[in-house]
Every structure is written in structure tokens, then in C-alpha cells.
LOZA-236872 format. One record per atom (N, C-alpha, C): x, y, z; residue in three letters. Coordinates in steps of 0.1 Angstrom, whole numbers, plus 5000, padded with zeros to 4 digits. Example, Ala and Ser with C-alpha at 12.3 -4.5 7.8 and 13.67 -1.06 7.14 Angstrom:
<nodes>
513249435078ala 512349555078ala 513249675078ala 512849785071ser 513749895071ser 512950005079ser 
</nodes>
This chain:
<nodes>
902372352358met 903472462360met 902772572370met 903572592385leu 902872652395leu 903672802395leu 903072912396thr 903473032398thr 902773082412thr 903873132419leu 903073212434leu 903673342433leu 902773432441trp 902773562443trp 902473552461trp 903273662464asp 902973682479asp 901973832478asp 900873842489trp 900173962489trp 899273952503trp 898874062503ser 898474142516ser 899574142527ser 899474082539arg 900474132550arg 900574022556arg 901773992566pro 901973832570pro 900973832585pro 900073912591thr 899573902599thr 897773862594thr 897673862582ala 896373822575ala 896473702566ala 894873662564tyr 894873572558tyr 893873532546tyr 893773492539met 892673482526met 891573372528met 890373392524his 889373312524his 889373272506his 889273372498asp 889273362487asp 889773432475asp 889673442464leu 890273522453leu 888973522440leu 888873602434thr 888273612421thr 888973652408thr 889273602399pro 890173682384pro 889173692374pro 887573592373thr 886573652363thr 885373612366thr 884673612358asp 883273612357asp 883073442358asp 882473382365arg 882373262366arg 881773192355arg 880673272348arg 879773232338arg 880673232323arg 881673342324asn 882073342310asn 883573402315asn 884873302317pro 886173312320pro 886973402312pro 886673462302thr 887173552293thr 887273682298thr 886273722308val 885973832314val 887373892321val 887873982321asn 888874072330asn 890073992324asn 890573952314ala 891473852310ala 892773952310ala 893873902317asn 895073922318asn 895074052328asn 893674072337gly 893674182347gly 893874152357gly 893174192370lys 893774222385lys 893074132393lys 893574062403leu 892473952410leu 892674022425leu 891273972431tyr 890674042442tyr 890673952453tyr 891173982463gly 890973882474gly 890173892487gly 889673802494thr 888773842508thr 889573802519thr 889673882529thr 890373862542thr 889673812555thr 888373792554glu 887673752564glu 887873832576glu 888473742586asp 888173832599asp 889773892607asp 890373872591ser 892173952595ser 892274092596ser 891374152584thr 891674272580thr 890574332568thr 890174452571asp 889374502558asp 890074532549asp 891574552548tyr 892374592535tyr 892474472529tyr 891574492513leu 891574362507leu 892774372494leu 893374282496pro 894474262485pro 894174252471pro 894974322461val 894574322449val 896074282439val 896174172431leu 897074092424leu 897074152412leu 897874202404asp 898274262393asp 899274142386asp 898874052380pro 899873952378pro 900673992363pro 899874052353ala 900674092343ala 901674182347ala 901974272357his 902974362362his 903574322376his 903474192379asn 903674172393asn 903874262402asn 902474322407ser 902374442415ser 901174402426ser 901474412437val 900474392444val 900074522453val 898674562454thr 898074682462thr 897374652471thr 896474712478glu 895574702492glu 894174782487glu 892874752489ile 891774852489ile 891274832501ile 890774922510lys 889974922522lys 888674932520lys 887974792525his 886374802521his 885574862535his 884874962532pro 884175052543pro 883574972546pro 882675032557val 881374992563val 880175142565val 878975092569arg 877875192567arg 877875272582arg 878275162591asp 877875202607asp 878975182615asp 879575302622pro 880675312629pro 880475232641pro 879275152641asn 879275042653asn 879274902649asn 879374902636thr 879574772633thr 880974722642thr 880474582644pro 881774472653pro 882774472643pro 883874452652thr 885074432644thr 885674292653thr 886574202644ser 887174082653ser 888274122659ser 888774242664lys 889674272671lys 889274252685lys 887874252689thr 887074222701thr 886974062707thr 887074002694ala 886973832699ala 887773802706ala 886973682714ala 887873622725ala 888773542720ala 889973552721met 891273492717met 892373472727met 893073362726glu 894073352737glu 895573432728glu 896273462738pro 897473492731pro 898573442724pro 898973452711ser 899773422704ser 901273372706ser 901673282707pro 903173252708pro 904173312699pro 903673382687tyr 904173422677tyr 904173562676tyr 902773662680trp 902573792682trp 902173852696trp 902073762706gly 902073832717gly 900673812722gly 900073932731ala 898473952734ala 897874032727ala 898574112721glu 897674242712glu 897274172699glu 896074192699pro 895174112686pro 895674172673pro 895874072665ile 896774092650ile 895374112643ile 894274052643trp 893074082634trp 892274192638trp 891774282629asp 890774382633asp 890174372619asp 888874342616ser 887974332606ser 886774362611ser 886274502604glu 884674512606glu 883674422596glu 884574432585thr 883774372573thr 883874222571thr 884574162574thr 884974022577thr 884573952562thr 884774032552thr 884673962539thr 884873812536thr 884273742530his 884273592528his 884473562518his 883373582503asn 883573512491asn 883473642484asn 884273642474pro 884273712459pro 883673682447pro 882673762438met 882673692428met 882673802417met 883073812404met 883173912395met 881973932382met 881474012380asp 880374002376asp 880874042358asp 879974022348glu 880174052333glu 880974172333glu 880774262338lys 881274392336lys 882674412345lys 883274322353gly 884574302357gly 884474392371gly 883274392376arg 882874462390arg 883074302401arg 883474352412val 883474252422val 882474262431val 881874142434trp 880974152445trp 881374062457trp 881174102468phe 881474052481phe 880273992491phe 880473882497thr 879773862508thr 880673952520thr 879674072526ala 880274132536ala 879674192546ala 880474222555arg 879374292567arg 879474442566arg 878374502563val 878374652563val 877774732573val 876974642585arg 876574732595arg 876174632609arg 876174672620pro 875874572631pro 874674472625pro 874374362633pro 873774252630pro 872474282632pro 871774342637ala 870174402640ala 869674432627ala 868574372623asn 868074412610asn 867174542612asn 867174602600pro 866074702601pro 864674682600pro 863874752606asp 862374712604asp 861674662592asp 862374702580phe 861774642565phe 861774482568phe 862674452574cys 863174302574cys 862074222585cys 861574262596lys 860774212604lys 859174222601lys 858774132611gln 857374112616gln 856674282614gln 855874262608gly 854474382606gly 855274472591gly 856174452590ser 856974522574ser 855974462562ser 855774572552ser 855174522539ser 856274482532ser 857374462535his 858174392522his 857474232523his 857374172507pro 856674032505pro 857673962514pro 858873952512ser 859973822520ser 859173862537ser 859273972541ala 859073972556ala 857573922559ala 856773962548gln 855473892553gln 855173752555gln 856173702546val 856273542544val 857073492555val 858373552561phe 859473492571phe 860173612576phe 859473692585pro 860173782591pro 861873742598pro 862973862594leu 863973842598leu 864573922613leu 865173882621gln 865573962632gln 866974002628gln 867673952623glu 869173972621glu 870373902612glu 871073982608ser 872173892594ser 873373952599ser 874473862602asn 875573912603asn 876673952590asn 876073912582arg 876873952569arg 876273992556arg 876374082549his 875774122538his 876274112523his 876174232516leu 876874242504leu 877274352500leu 878274382491ser 878774472485ser 879474442472ser 879874562465arg 879974552449arg 881374682450arg 882374602444tyr 883374722441tyr 883774742423tyr 883774862421asp 884074892409asp 885474932406asp 886274862400pro 887674902399pro 887775022390pro 886675032379ala 886875162370ala 886575292377ala 886275302390thr 885775422397thr 886375422413thr 886675302414gly 887675262426gly 886475292439gly 885075272436gln 883775302447gln 883275182450gln 882875152462phe 882375052467phe 880475102470phe 879974982467thr 878275022469thr 878074912477thr 877474952489leu 877374872502leu 875874822502leu 875374722505ile 874074652505ile 873774592517ile 872774632523ser 871974582535ser 871274502534ser 871574372534thr 870474242532thr 870074202544thr 868474202546cys 867974132556cys 868373992561cys 868973892550phe 869273752552phe 870873752554phe 871373642560pro 872973632562pro 873273602549pro 874673622546thr 875073592535thr 876573502539thr 877073422529his 878573342532his 879273292517his 878573252508his 878873242494his 877773302484his 878373342472leu 877373372463leu 877873352448leu 876473322441asn 876673282427asn 875673372414asn 876173402405phe 875073472396phe 874373362388phe 873173402384ala 872373312379ala 872473382364ala 872273292354ser 871973392341ser 870673442333ser 869673442343asp 868373482341asp 868473612337asp 867173672333ala 867173812327ala 867273922338ala 867073862350asn 867373992360asn 868873972368asn 869673902360gln 870973852368gln 871173832382gln 870173782388thr 869873742397thr 871073672409thr 871273752417leu 872473692425leu 872073632438leu 872373502440trp 871973382448trp 873173392460trp 872373352472thr 873573362481thr 873373262492thr 874373192499ser 874373122507ser 874173172525ser 873673122532gly 873773192548gly 874873122557gly 875573042550gly 876872982559gly 876572852566gly 875572872579gly 875472722585gly 874072662585gly 873972562589pro 872672472585pro 871672532590pro 871872642601gln 870572682611gln 870072802605gln 870572832592thr 869972972584thr 868672922579thr 867472962583pro 866072952580pro 865672972565pro 866873042555val 866073102543val 867473092535val 866873122520val 868073142510val 867273262503val 868473352505gly 868473492500gly 868973542483gly 868373622478trp 868873662464trp 868673832463trp 869373882454leu 869474022451leu 868874012436leu 867874092428asp 867674112417asp 868574232413asp 869574172407arg 870574262403arg 870174362394arg 869074342383lys 868574402376lys 867874542380lys 867174492389met 866174612397met 867074672406met 868174642411phe 869074722419phe 869874822412phe 870374752399glu 871274862394glu 870274972383glu 869074932384glu 868275042376glu 867475122387glu 867375102399thr 866675182411thr 867675212419thr 868775142423gly 869275172437gly 868575122449gly 867275072445asp 866375012461asp 867174902467asp 867874892474glu 867974782479glu 867074692489glu 866074762495gln 864874682499gln 863974582488gln 863574692481lys 862674612470lys 863674512461lys 865174522458ser 865674452448ser 866074322456ser 865774282471gln 866274182478gln 864774112480gln 865373952483gly 864073892484gly 864773772494gly 863973702502trp 864673552508trp 863073462508trp 863373342510ser 862573232512ser 862273142523ser 861873082529pro 862072962536pro 862372822525pro 862672702534phe 862972592526phe 861872512527phe 860872502520ile 859572412519ile 859672292511ile 859372182517leu 859372052511leu 858172052505leu 857871962492asp 856471952486asp 856171802491asp 855671822503thr 855471672508thr 854171642506thr 853071732502asn 851671672496asn 851871622480asn 853071652475gly 853371612464gly 852671642448gly 851671792452asn 851171822442asn 852071922434asn 853371932437gly 853872012426gly 853972172428gly 853572222438lys 853172342445lys 853272362457lys 853672482460arg 853872522475arg 852572592484arg 852372522494asp 850972542499asp 851272562514asp 850172552522asp 850372552536asp 851272422541asp 852372472553tyr 853072392557tyr 853172352572tyr 853772242575val 853972192588val 855472262594val 855572292604glu 856972352611glu 857972232611glu 859372272612pro 860272152613pro 859972062624pro 859472122636asp 859672022647asp 857971942649asp 857371982636gln 856071852635gln 856171772626gln 855471662628pro 855671582616pro 855071582604pro 855371502594val 854871532582val 853371512581val 852571582573asp 851371582571asp 851171582558asp 850671442552pro 850571422537pro 849771522528pro 849071572538ser 847771692529ser 848571862529ser 849971852536lys 850471962535lys 852071962534lys 852572102526asp 854072062529asp 854972082539asp 855972062542lys 856772072551lys 858072202550lys 858072272563arg 859472372563arg 860372272570arg 861672292563val 862772252569val 863772362573val 864772312580val 865972452583val 867372362577val 867572422565ala 868572372559ala 869272442551ala 869972542559gly 870672662554gly 871872622544gly 871972672534leu 873072642522leu 874272722528leu 875272622526tyr 876872662530tyr 877572692512tyr 877372602506ser 877872652492ser 876472682483ser 876672742475val 875872772466val 875972772451val 875272732441ser 875472722430ser 874072742421ser 874372772409val 873172792401val 873072672390val 871972592387asn 872272502376asn 872072562363asn 873172512354pro 873072592338pro 872072532332pro 871172432337val 870672352328val 869172402331val 868772422341asp 867472472346asp 867372552354asp 868572642359gly 868372762366gly 868072732382gly 868072602384thr 867572582401thr 868772622408thr 868572642423ile 869672652431ile 870372562439ile 871272532440trp 871972382446trp 872672432457trp 873372392469gly 874072372479gly 874072262486gly 874972322497thr 875172172509thr 874572212518thr 874272152530ser 873772202543ser 874672102551ser 875472142561leu 876272082568leu 875872032581leu 876871922583gly 876171832596gly 876271672594gly 875671642602tyr 875571472602tyr 874571452602tyr 873871372591pro 874471302578pro 874571452569pro 873771582570gly 874071672563gly 873271642548gly 873071722540tyr 872171732528tyr 873071842518tyr 872571752503val 872471842492val 871071912492val 871272032488val 869972112487val 869272122470val 868072142468arg 867972192456arg 866872302460arg 866572422452val 865772512452val 865172542441val 863972502436asn 863372572423asn 862872672430asn 863072812421pro 862572942424pro 861272952420pro 860672912410gly 859272952405gly 859373082400gly 858173112395pro 858173252392pro 858073362402pro 857873312414asp 857873432426asp 858173362435asp 859873372437pro 860373292447pro 860073292462pro 859573442467thr 859273422480thr 857873362486thr 857273332472his 855773232477his 855773122466his 856873072459thr 856672972451thr 857672872451thr 859072912458ala 860472832456ala 859972712467ala 860472582459leu 860272452468leu 861572392466leu 861572312477thr 862872272484thr 862972132485thr 864072052480glu 864471922480glu 865671922486glu 865771812496val 866871782499val 867171602501val 868771592501tyr 868871482498tyr 870371432505tyr 870171322513glu 870871272520glu 872071202519glu 873371192520pro 874071122512pro 874470972521pro 874170862513pro 873870722521pro 875170692524pro 875570622535leu 876670572543leu 877270472536leu 878670482534pro 879470562545pro 879970672542pro 878970762534gly 879370892531gly 878570982541gly 878971102546tyr 878371182553tyr 878871332554tyr 878271432556gly 879071572559gly 879171632549gly 878471672539pro 878771772526pro 879471912537pro 880471952522arg 880972062531arg 880772172517arg 881972172508gly 881472282498gly 881472212486gly 880372252476gly 879972182462gly 879772282453gly 879472212442asp 879372282429asp 878672182420asp 878172272411ile 877272172400ile 878072212385ile 877672072378asp 878472092366asp 877672132355asp 877972112341gly 877272142329gly 875672082326gly 875871962332lys 874871832329lys 873971832342lys 874371932354gly 873271922364gly 873571832371gly 874671782372val 875171692387val 875871772395val 875471762408phe 876071782416phe 877271732425phe 878271812426trp 879471732431trp 879871842448trp 879971722457ala 880471812471ala 881571672477ala 882071782484ser 883371732492ser 882571672509ser 883171552512leu 882471492526leu 883071462535leu 882771492545ala 883871472557ala 884271342559ala 883471252553ser 883771082552ser 884971082543ser 885471182537gly 886871132531gly 886171082514gly 885071142509his 885171112496his 884671242487his 884771232475leu 884171322466leu 882871252462leu 881471312466ala 880571262461ala 879771352448ala 878971252439ser 878371332429ser 876571262430ser 875671362430phe 874571332429phe 873671382418phe 873171262412asp 872671292400asp 870771302400asp 870271402402arg 868871382406arg 868271332392arg 868771302383ser 867771242371ser 867671092372ser 868471042384lys 868370872384lys 867370862399lys 866570962403cys 865970952412cys 864570892411cys 863970782416lys 862670772415lys 861370832422lys 861970912433val 861270972442val 861471112441val 860871222439leu 861171352439leu 860271452450leu 858971422453asn 858371472463asn 857371372468asn 856671442477gly 855471332484gly 856171332499gly 855171252507pro 855571222522pro 856971152526pro 857671092517thr 858771012517thr 860071102513thr 859471202508ala 860671292501ala 861571392511ala 862071322521thr 862571412533thr 863971372535thr 864671312526gly 865971332529gly 866771172522gly 866371082528lys 866770952526lys 866170882512lys 865370962504his 864570882491his 865370872480his 866570912478cys 867170872467cys 868570822470cys 868870732475pro 870470702475pro 870770652460pro 869970612451glu 870570602437glu 871270702431glu 871070782436gly 871470932427gly 872970952431gly 873670872441trp 874770912444trp 875970822441trp 877070892440thr 878170822440thr 879270872445thr 879970762455leu 881070792464leu 882370762460leu 883770882458tyr 884670842453tyr 885670862462tyr 886270782470pro 887370782481pro 888770862476pro 888970972484phe 889571082482phe 891071012482phe 892171022479pro 893570992481pro 893971042494pro 894970912499gly 895170932512gly 894570812521gly 895270782532pro 895270672542pro 893870712548pro 893070592554gln 891770602561gln 892270612575gln 891470682585phe 891770662598phe 891970532604phe 892970522614lys 893470432620lys 891970342625lys 891670192623ser 890670122630ser 889470132621ser 889370232613ile 888070242605ile 888170172591ile 887370082589thr 886969962578thr 886470062567thr 885670142569asp 884870202555asp 885770242546asp 884770262536ser 885170362525ser 885470492529ser 886370532526gly 886870682528gly 888070692529gly 888670832533ser 890070882534ser 890270972546ser 891071002553ala 891371102564ala 891371252557ala 891271262544glu 891571362539glu 890171472541glu 890671592543ser 889671662550ser 889371782539ser 888371752530ser 888171862517ser 887371952517ser 887872072520tyr 886872172522tyr 886072212512tyr 886072232500tyr 885172262489tyr 885672192476tyr 884572232464val 884572142454val 884272262442val 884972272432trp 884772382422trp 885072292409trp 883972312399val 883772232388val 884272352376val 885072252368asp 885672362355asp 884872342343asp 883772402346leu 882772402334leu 883272462321leu 884472542321his 884872562306his 886172512303his 886772442309asn 888172382307asn 889072472310asn 889072562320thr 890072642322thr 891572612326thr 891672442331leu 892772432334leu 893572332322leu 892672272316gly 892872162303gly 892672022305gly 892172002320leu 891771852318leu 890571802312leu 889871902309gly 888571892303gly 887471972307gly 885971992299lys 884872062308lys 884171952317lys 883772032326asp 883071962338asp 884071882347asp 884971882348val 885971802358val 885871892370val 885271832381pro 885071832392pro 886971852401pro 886571962408ile 888171982415ile 887971982429ile 888271922436ala 888171942453ala 889571992457ala 889572032467thr 890672112475thr 890971982483thr 892271972483gly 892771852489gly 893371882497gly 893071942513asn 893572012522asn 894371942530asn 894371822532leu 895471712539leu 896771692528leu 896171692516asn 897371632504asn 897971762499asn 898071872504ser 898471992500ser 898272012483ser 896971982481ala 897171962467ala 895772012463ala 895572022449leu 893871992444leu 893571852440leu 892571792440leu 892171682434leu 891471682425leu 891671672413ala 890771652400ala 890071502399ala 889071482395leu 888471352392leu 888371392376leu 889071292371val 889071262357val 889271122352val 887471112347asp 887470982342asp 887070882353asp 886970892363gly 886770832378gly 887870792384gly 888970872380lys 890370862387lys 890771012392lys 891471012403phe 891671122409phe 893371172400phe 893271312397val 894771352395val 895171502408val 896271432410thr 896971532425thr 897471622417thr 897371752419leu 897971842415leu 898471932428leu 899571892431arg 900071912445arg 901172012444arg 900972142456val 902172212458val 902872192467val 904472162465pro 905472122471pro 905972232481pro 905772372478tyr 906272452484tyr 905872582485tyr 905272672495val 905872662507val 904672552516val 905172452524asn 904572362529asn 903772382541asn 902772402544asp 901472312538asp 900372402530asp 900172402518tyr 899272432507tyr 897572422515tyr 897172462515phe 895372472520phe 894972562512phe 893972522506thr 893172652497thr 891672612499thr 890872722498lys 889672712502lys 888572732489lys 889072802480gly 888372832468gly 889072812458gly 888772812444met 889472822433met 888572902419met 889172952411asp 888572992398asp 889572992390asp 888972952377gly 889672942363gly 889673082353gly 890373122345arg 890273212339arg 890973212322arg 890373242313ile 891073252300ile 891673362296ile 892773382294asp 893673502292asp 893473532278asp 893673412271asp 894173422254asp 893773292250asp 892673242244pro 892073112240pro 892773062230pro 893773162221asn 894573122214asn 896073082215asn 896273082226ala 897573082232ala 897972912242ala 896972862240gly 897272712242gly 896972702260gly 897872612264trp 897872602278trp 898772762286trp 899172782278lys 899672942285lys 898473062286lys 897673042278gly 896773152277gly 895773092286gly 895673032297lys 894672992306lys 895172952320lys 894472922329ala 894972902344ala 893772892353ala 894172812362leu 893772812376leu 894072902385leu 893272962395trp 893773042405trp 893373002418trp 894372982430thr 893972972441thr 894673062452thr 894473062464thr 894973112476thr 895673002483thr 896373032491tyr 896772962505tyr 895573012512tyr 894972942518gly 893872962527gly 893772942541gly 895072902547thr 895172882563thr 894872992568thr 894272982581arg 894573142591arg 895473182595arg 896473082597thr 897773092601thr 898773052596thr 899473142584met 900373172573met 901573112583met 902073222594phe 902873182604phe 903273022609phe 902172952605his 902272832612his 903172732602his 903272772586leu 903872712576leu 905472702582leu 905872622570glu 907572582574glu 908272742573glu 907972802566thr 908672982567thr 908773052579thr 907573012590gly 907473082599gly 907173212598gly 906973272609lys 906573442612lys 907073492600lys 906273612593gly 906773672584gly 906073602571gly 905773502572thr 905073432557thr 903973522553thr 903873552538phe 902673652536phe 901873532529phe 900473592529pro 899373462522pro 899773462507pro 899373362501lys 900273352487lys 898873322477lys 899273372462val 898273322455val 898973222444val 898073112440val 898973022432val 898573002419val 898873022409arg 898372992395arg 898972842388arg 897972762386phe 897772622382phe 897772662366phe 898872612357gln 898872602345gln 899172442339gln 898472392332leu 898872252331leu 899172222313leu 900772202314arg 901172162300arg 900772022295arg 900372022285pro 899971892276pro 900871762276pro 902371792279asp 903471712282asp 904471802287asp 905271722292pro 906471812301pro 907171902292pro 907471862279leu 908271922270leu 907472042260leu 906372052264ala 905572182254ala 905672302256ala 906272372246asp 906472492248asp 905572612253asp 
</nodes>
């Protein structure tokens, strides 16, 4: 059963929403949902589904000189004319709710140039290991109880974010592009106890254990050949970011051809001890985009080749050493062709489906089972759930064309059966006015609920 709400404004678009704490989907039961509007506006939409009401909150910045998307080079619109319709300083990308119902965003809070504590010569431990000159997006926190934002300037760029369940409630982030040289995090416990954003943040370069001794040592640079006596730094910036519930390692995707799935083991002092592993999908698979990890530690990713891919590290025969540079574990991969036709004249396995992201239903919030991976079927106008090796297509027939970038499940009442839980998504296209309803179409929230049978009460 599908329920749709309009929110935001006709000139805006959504990137994501958050209804609950990913780790505990009963948080914020029956509560409000919060969206992110990226380049379109600083006014973030809020949906109260219990009362069918919509409001907005303006996300602030620290510095009045923060850039805005209004000045970005764009062509005139046949719908809106030459006047820019987008004006966003914060370019909010991804929201996540914590255990207290507060919303954390990847958001720009200042101009890109980093403060001195991020740079060469700083006493900050991470800057001493790998100084950073700029970051184009940072972090923020919104507390619905007080209506207040807390803005957090990070040296590292942010894109997606996810909470760990460790003692420090660490918030891990991705940087977005494969060119990002570090993975960054915020020690939430320290930050919330001290308010010190400098001491509470850290970052680390991606270092492969190519000498195979199980610890981080001196390393060669990305443009240098592997030295069996040393480790090797790679530039494999994360796009997605997930925390493995089994062992606390950090996983994500690195875009490109052929692209990688990336595993980071933080160790006791991530700035100095974090070790990275990179795994390249075997042909005909290539191009990981969004990804997520299940409760057994298996990572799932959407591939540009038109596959949903799973990667099971436990199957790997080689994990480190001089050959562990990406191609060393084809046995860990399984490729599932997405529904839909293949491109003309292409005989390889795959599909023309261009899936943006994968989200794993760790808690069976939809009703298809725990650990079911659900991909965004962006050219199928659907969500694509893999159940027992076969895809279940959850199509949104109207308004055409449904295109989402993320999702999250919430349990409002664990005793209410299918009515007490749901999967929440948005229409994520940047141009809602290109849909069949034309100019004036609002961004939409879509709630998926799964009846156990068509006549279920």
C-alpha cells in the first residue's frame, strides 16, 4: 500500500529523508520526518504524517560568505526562465536521526577553505598525519525539542553519514567522490560532553596493508609501485558509508570504473591505526554507487553494469599482502542482474537499470524479512528488493516517474502488524516539473506498507 504526501516547494528537490534511528527503528515512532534539499533551498521540509501537516525549517550557516548555488553556472529554464530557482548555502545532502530523535545532516556551514587546525603545522593529530586544505560540506545537528541547530565545522568533506554503536557513538562520514583522500568521523561522546569540535573530529588516509603484517606502517604513495616491505596509500574516497554491525568496521563504495567496495578497520586509534581493504567487482560487474551492509557483514551495492552485487569478505582467500590491491577476491562477489532490458547490442549479463543506492532492511521494517537488500530501481520507477535470490518489484505508478535516492524503515507500533511499520522514501529527482504533472509539481514523500495478503485488514 502506497501513501503519498506533498512537501517542500515546486522549485525544490529532495535528496533524502530520515524518520528514525537506523540502529533502532522504534525511535521517533509516529513522529515527524525531515528532508534534505541539497542545492535547491536552505528551507528543509518537515512532514508530520500523523496530522498530515507540512512545515519548513531554515538551516543556518556560520559565515555570511558561504557560497550559494544561486551563482552556479546554469542555463535558462524553459519552465522558469533565466532567473535562478535554486538558492542554497547549506547544500544539505544526507540526514540521519540519532537515539534521542535529533537529526544530523551533512551540510555546508562555511566557505570551503579550512581553518588552520586542519592544515600543515597544526598540532591536531589527524592534521599531523594528513593535513587538509579545504572541505566543501560539513556537519550539523538539529534538535526538534529546542528548535536549535548546532553547526560543526569539519576539516574533511562529508556526503553520507552513519552512526556506530560503539562507546563513543561515533558518527562516520563519506566524502562523496573517489578523489577524497580520507575517511572522517566525529566522536559524538566527546563532542556532546565538551562541545569541542576540533578535538572531537578525526580523519585518516586509506592505507593498504601490502606488507601483510597486520598493522599500519610506513607507506608508499598512490603513484608509487607496491613495496612488499611497506604499506600503500590509495585514494579511494567513500561515496556510501555503513558500519558493520558484526565487527564495527566501516564499509562503503568508491565510484568509478571499475570502482571498489572499501573496508576500513579503525583500530584503537583510527588516525594512526586505520587499515583499508579495497575490492574490485569482477566483470561483467563494474561501477559501484550506493551500498549498505547486512547483519551478517555482507555488503550490497548497486553497480552501473545493471547488477545488484553482494560481497562476502569471509569467502576471500587473500586479505592483505602485496597482491591485495583490489582484484584479489573475485570469489567474494555475487552479481544479480536487475530487472529490465539490457542495452542494445550488449551481450553481457546486466540491465539498463541505473540504480542509485542500496539500503538493507536490518530490522524487517517493510515485511519481506530481515537483512533484505532493497535497491532503488530508478529506471523501473520502483524499489527492487532481493528476496531469496529473486527480485520483488515495488512500483510507484503515479506520479510518473518515481525516482528515489534513499530510504529508511520505521516501526511505529510493533504490535500492529503491517500497519505498524513502513518504509519511507522521497521523489529524489532534481526536476519535479519534468514529471507528467508538469510545472507546479511538489516533491513527494512515499510510504510503502506491505500487506501480508491483498485482503489483510
